[in-house]
C-alpha positions as CSV (number, residue, x, y, z in Angstrom):
1,M,30.7,16.7,-9.9
2,S,28.7,18.8,-7.4
3,A,28.0,17.7,-3.9
4,P,24.7,15.8,-3.4
5,T,21.8,17.7,-2.1
6,T,19.3,16.7,0.6
7,E,16.9,15.7,-2.2
8,S,19.2,13.0,-3.4
9,R,19.6,11.2,-0.1
10,S,16.6,8.8,-0.5
11,G,18.3,6.0,-2.5
12,G,15.1,4.2,-3.3
13,E,13.3,7.2,-4.7
14,R,16.4,8.2,-6.7
15,L,16.8,4.8,-8.2
16,G,13.2,4.8,-9.4
17,R,13.7,8.2,-10.9
18,L,16.9,7.2,-12.7
19,L,15.3,4.1,-14.2
20,N,12.6,6.2,-15.7
21,L,14.7,9.2,-16.6
22,V,16.4,7.7,-19.6
23,P,13.1,6.6,-21.5
24,Y,11.6,9.9,-20.5
25,L,14.5,11.9,-22.1
26,L,14.5,9.5,-25.2
27,A,10.9,10.5,-25.9
28,R,11.8,14.2,-25.6
29,P,15.1,14.9,-27.3
30,G,16.4,18.4,-26.7
31,I,14.1,19.1,-23.8
32,L,14.9,22.0,-21.4
33,V,16.4,20.9,-18.1
34,T,14.0,23.2,-16.3
35,E,11.0,21.7,-18.1
36,A,12.2,18.1,-17.4
37,A,12.8,18.9,-13.7
38,A,9.2,20.4,-13.4
39,D,7.7,17.2,-15.0
40,L,9.7,15.0,-12.7
41,G,9.0,17.0,-9.6
42,V,12.6,17.8,-8.7
43,S,14.8,20.9,-8.7
44,D,17.0,21.8,-11.6
45,R,20.0,21.1,-9.5
46,Q,18.7,17.6,-8.5
47,L,18.1,16.8,-12.1
48,R,21.6,17.8,-13.2
49,E,23.0,15.6,-10.4
50,D,20.9,12.7,-11.7
51,L,22.1,13.3,-15.2
52,E,25.8,13.4,-14.0
53,L,25.2,10.1,-12.2
54,L,23.6,8.5,-15.3
55,W,26.6,9.6,-17.3
56,V,28.9,7.3,-15.3
57,C,26.6,4.4,-15.0
58,G,27.4,1.1,-16.8
59,L,28.6,-2.4,-16.5
60,P,31.9,-3.3,-14.8
61,G,34.7,-2.4,-17.1
62,Y,32.8,0.8,-18.1
63,G,33.6,0.7,-21.8
64,P,32.1,3.3,-24.1
65,G,29.5,0.8,-25.3
66,D,28.1,0.2,-21.8
67,L,27.8,3.7,-20.5
68,I,24.7,5.9,-21.0
69,D,25.7,8.9,-23.2
70,M,24.0,12.2,-23.6
71,A,24.6,15.6,-25.3
72,F,24.0,19.0,-23.8
73,D,23.2,22.1,-25.9
74,G,23.0,25.0,-23.5
75,D,20.2,24.1,-21.1
76,R,18.8,21.3,-23.3
77,V,19.7,17.6,-23.0
78,T,19.4,14.7,-25.4
79,I,20.1,11.0,-24.8
80,T,22.5,9.7,-27.5
81,Y,23.0,6.2,-26.2
82,D,20.5,4.5,-23.8
83,A,22.4,1.3,-22.9
84,G,19.2,-0.6,-23.3
85,I,17.1,1.4,-20.8
86,D,14.6,2.4,-23.4
87,R,11.3,1.7,-21.6
88,P,9.9,3.0,-18.3
89,L,10.0,0.5,-15.4
90,R,6.7,-1.4,-15.4
91,L,5.6,-4.0,-12.9
92,T,3.3,-6.8,-13.8
93,Q,0.3,-7.2,-11.5
94,D,1.9,-10.2,-9.8
95,E,5.2,-8.3,-9.4
96,A,3.4,-5.3,-7.9
97,L,1.4,-7.5,-5.6
98,A,4.4,-9.4,-4.4
99,L,6.1,-6.1,-3.5
100,V,3.0,-4.8,-1.7
101,V,2.7,-8.0,0.3
102,A,6.4,-7.9,1.2
103,L,6.4,-4.2,2.2
104,R,3.2,-4.5,4.2
105,M,4.7,-7.4,6.2
106,L,7.9,-5.6,6.6
107,A,6.1,-2.5,7.9
108,Q,4.5,-4.5,10.6
109,V,7.7,-6.0,12.0
110,P,8.2,-4.6,15.5
111,G,11.2,-2.3,15.7
112,V,11.9,-2.2,12.0
113,Q,14.2,0.7,10.9
114,N,13.2,3.3,8.3
115,R,9.5,2.6,8.6
116,E,8.7,6.0,7.0
117,A,10.7,5.0,3.9
118,I,8.8,1.7,3.7
119,E,5.5,3.3,4.0
120,R,6.3,5.9,1.3
121,A,7.4,3.2,-1.1
122,L,4.3,1.1,-0.2
123,A,2.0,4.1,-0.9
124,K,3.6,4.7,-4.3
125,I,3.4,1.1,-5.4
126,E,-0.2,0.7,-4.1
127,S,-1.2,3.9,-6.0
128,A,0.4,2.6,-9.2
129,A,-0.9,-0.9,-8.8
130,G,-4.5,0.2,-8.1
131,D,-6.9,-2.6,-7.5
132,A,-4.0,-5.2,-7.8
133,A,-3.0,-4.1,-4.3
134,A,-6.3,-3.4,-2.7
135,G,-9.2,-5.3,-4.0
136,L,-8.5,-7.5,-7.0
137,P,-8.6,-11.3,-6.7
138,V,-5.0,-12.3,-6.4
139,A,-2.8,-15.3,-6.8
140,V,-0.9,-15.3,-3.5
141,R,2.3,-17.2,-3.2
142,M,2.4,-18.8,0.2
143,P,4.5,-21.7,1.5
144,G,3.2,-25.2,2.0
145,A,-0.5,-25.8,2.6
146,G,-1.2,-22.0,2.6
147,A,-0.7,-21.8,-1.2
148,E,-3.0,-24.8,-1.7
149,R,-5.7,-23.3,0.5
150,V,-5.6,-20.0,-1.4
151,A,-5.9,-21.9,-4.7
152,E,-8.8,-23.9,-3.3
153,L,-10.6,-20.8,-2.2
154,Q,-10.0,-19.0,-5.5
155,G,-11.4,-22.0,-7.3
156,A,-14.6,-21.9,-5.2
157,V,-14.9,-18.2,-6.0
158,Q,-14.6,-18.9,-9.7
159,R,-17.0,-21.8,-9.6
160,R,-19.4,-19.8,-7.4
161,R,-19.8,-22.6,-4.9
162,A,-20.7,-22.3,-1.2
163,L,-18.2,-23.4,1.4
164,Q,-18.3,-25.0,4.8
165,L,-15.5,-23.6,6.9
166,T,-14.0,-24.6,10.2
167,Y,-12.6,-21.3,11.3
168,Y,-10.5,-20.0,14.3
169,T,-11.7,-16.6,15.5
170,A,-8.7,-15.0,17.2
171,T,-10.6,-12.2,18.8
172,R,-12.8,-14.7,20.7
173,D,-10.3,-17.5,20.9
174,E,-12.8,-20.0,19.5
175,V,-13.3,-22.4,16.6
176,T,-16.6,-22.3,14.8
177,E,-18.3,-24.1,11.9
178,R,-20.1,-21.9,9.3
179,V,-21.4,-22.0,5.7
180,V,-20.3,-19.0,3.6
181,D,-20.9,-17.7,0.1
182,P,-17.5,-16.7,-1.3
183,M,-17.1,-13.3,-3.0
184,R,-13.3,-12.9,-3.5
185,V,-9.8,-13.6,-2.2
186,V,-7.8,-10.4,-1.3
187,V,-4.6,-9.5,0.3
188,A,-4.4,-6.8,3.1
189,G,-1.8,-6.1,5.7
190,G,0.4,-9.0,4.3
191,F,-2.3,-11.7,4.8
192,A,-4.6,-13.4,2.4
193,Y,-8.4,-13.3,3.2
194,L,-11.5,-14.9,1.9
195,E,-14.3,-12.3,1.7
196,A,-17.7,-14.0,1.9
197,W,-21.3,-13.7,3.0
198,C,-21.4,-15.6,6.3
199,R,-24.8,-17.3,6.7
200,R,-24.2,-17.8,10.5
201,V,-24.1,-14.0,11.2
202,E,-25.9,-12.9,8.1
203,A,-23.2,-10.4,7.1
204,V,-20.0,-10.0,5.0
205,R,-16.9,-11.3,6.8
206,L,-13.2,-11.5,6.0
207,F,-11.7,-14.9,6.9
208,R,-7.9,-14.9,7.3
209,V,-6.7,-17.9,5.2
210,D,-4.2,-19.1,7.7
211,R,-7.0,-19.4,10.3
212,I,-9.2,-21.6,8.2
213,D,-8.7,-25.1,9.7
214,S,-10.8,-26.9,7.0
215,C,-12.7,-26.1,3.9
216,V,-15.3,-28.2,2.1
217,E,-16.8,-27.1,-1.2
218,L,-20.6,-27.7,-1.2
219,E,-22.7,-28.7,-4.2
220,E,-25.0,-25.7,-3.7
221,P,-24.1,-22.5,-5.5
222,A,-22.9,-19.4,-3.7
223,A,-25.6,-16.8,-3.4
224,P,-24.5,-13.6,-1.6
225,P,-27.6,-11.4,-1.1
226,P,-27.9,-8.0,-2.8
227,E,-26.8,-6.2,0.4
228,A,-23.5,-8.1,0.4
229,Q,-20.9,-5.4,-0.3
230,Q,-17.1,-5.8,-0.5
231,H,-15.0,-4.1,2.1
232,D,-12.6,-1.3,1.3
233,V,-9.3,-2.9,2.4
234,S,-7.0,-0.3,0.9
235,E,-6.2,1.0,4.3
236,G,-6.1,-2.3,6.1
237,I,-8.6,-4.6,7.7
238,F,-8.9,-3.1,11.2
239,K,-10.3,0.4,11.2
240,P,-10.4,2.0,14.7
241,S,-13.6,3.9,15.5
242,E,-15.1,5.6,18.5
243,E,-17.6,2.7,18.9
244,L,-14.8,0.3,19.8
245,P,-13.5,0.1,23.4
246,L,-10.5,2.5,24.2
247,V,-7.8,0.6,26.1
248,T,-5.1,2.5,28.1
249,L,-1.9,0.8,29.1
250,R,1.3,1.8,30.9
251,I,4.1,0.0,29.1
252,G,7.8,-0.5,29.6
253,R,10.6,0.2,27.2
254,W,10.7,-3.3,25.7
255,A,6.9,-3.2,24.8
256,R,7.1,0.1,22.9
257,W,6.8,-2.0,19.7
258,I,3.0,-2.0,20.1
259,T,2.9,1.7,19.3
260,E,4.2,0.8,15.8
261,Y,2.3,-2.4,15.4
262,Y,-1.1,-1.1,16.4
263,P,-2.8,2.2,15.6
264,C,-2.7,4.3,18.8
265,E,-4.8,7.4,19.6
266,R,-2.4,8.7,22.3
267,V,1.2,8.0,23.3
268,I,2.6,9.9,26.3
269,E,6.2,9.5,27.5
270,E,5.9,9.6,31.2
271,S,9.6,8.8,31.7
272,P,12.4,7.3,29.6
273,D,11.2,3.9,30.8
274,R,7.4,4.3,30.9
275,W,4.9,5.2,28.2
276,L,1.1,5.7,28.6
277,V,-0.6,4.3,25.5
278,S,-4.2,4.4,24.4
279,L,-5.6,2.4,21.5
280,R,-8.8,1.0,20.2
281,A,-9.5,-2.8,20.5
282,S,-11.8,-4.9,18.5
283,D,-13.2,-6.2,21.8
284,L,-12.1,-6.6,25.4
285,D,-11.5,-10.4,25.0
286,W,-8.8,-9.6,22.4
287,A,-7.4,-6.9,24.6
288,R,-7.2,-9.2,27.6
289,R,-5.2,-11.8,25.7
290,M,-2.9,-9.2,24.2
291,V,-2.2,-7.8,27.7
292,L,-1.6,-11.2,29.3
293,G,0.8,-12.0,26.4
294,L,2.8,-8.9,27.1
295,G,3.7,-10.1,30.6
296,P,4.3,-8.2,33.8
297,G,5.8,-5.1,32.2
298,V,2.4,-3.8,31.3
299,T,-0.3,-2.3,33.5
300,V,-3.9,-1.8,32.5
301,I,-5.2,1.6,33.3
302,A,-8.6,1.5,31.7
303,P,-11.3,0.4,31.1
304,Q,-12.1,-1.1,34.5
305,A,-13.7,-4.2,33.0
306,L,-10.4,-5.0,31.4
307,V,-8.5,-4.3,34.6
308,E,-10.7,-6.8,36.4
309,S,-10.6,-9.5,33.7
310,V,-6.8,-9.4,33.5
311,R,-6.5,-9.5,37.3
312,V,-8.9,-12.6,37.5
313,E,-7.1,-14.5,34.7
314,A,-3.6,-13.7,36.0
315,G,-4.7,-14.8,39.5
316,Q,-6.1,-18.1,38.1
317,A,-2.8,-18.7,36.3
318,L,-0.8,-18.1,39.4
319,A,-3.0,-20.3,41.5
320,A,-2.6,-23.1,38.9
321,Y,1.1,-22.9,39.3
322,G,0.7,-23.1,43.1
323,R,-1.3,-26.3,42.8
324,M,1.4,-28.0,40.6
325,E,3.3,-30.8,42.3
326,P,7.1,-30.5,42.4
327,T,8.8,-32.5,39.8
């Protein structure tokens, strides 16, 4: 057997190709290797290596009835025994959605390895799943009360009933009461959201399900106005734009995870232990809480309003510690 090429080193991609290769060849007996390679988007050499690997695949024991068998006639190949792999791999909508949710959550874990491989796999599954991954109402499996809340919200969407929500807004660190007209339940970035027309702000809003403290279905019907349009969540919920404040931070080595967790416009390595990072924030209140949560290893460079607000709140926290009586 020939030595593996660079193309064969992505195990995930190769496994998917192998699973689909047998049914592909079954439908095209006697196909030229060059033609099959072109259809599958690989080199002739890579395809021959895949065929050699398939030839020795089977159940433990590796008897003749378990191995995939094939016949070569010059540059043509025919599958003579498929070992039961006679259909291309197909995911149900729920299976595809479960994979998308898991991969999106994994991609957001700080410091995760092989992020590029995760993102490539996620892009392929999202492309194949279409609306199941980016806009279709979904049945999300969540532990505990989360699953019940999702089911409750989906029921309200189906019954077209208005809802009264008690909702925690993380960007402003406040709890509000509001009446909404539900439109759909979607998954984006690994979280379930209720998309609804909010009567309080007279606009379409996405409410993260795990931040809905309470939900009461009202007798009145949901009635989103004609201008209520669904968001495109295929690329995530937060979309940085020039209208949002640009925050510049100097961070230490341990805080570099934020460059992977948040979309950054600029990352400059000033030294092995210090990076200068610029990113857009939804608002400065959110940025202030993020910086304070990062601790003393982060310095705010800009904007000046954020510098001042962090200095004031940090000073108040230190003063509060000074006023505490010894225990």
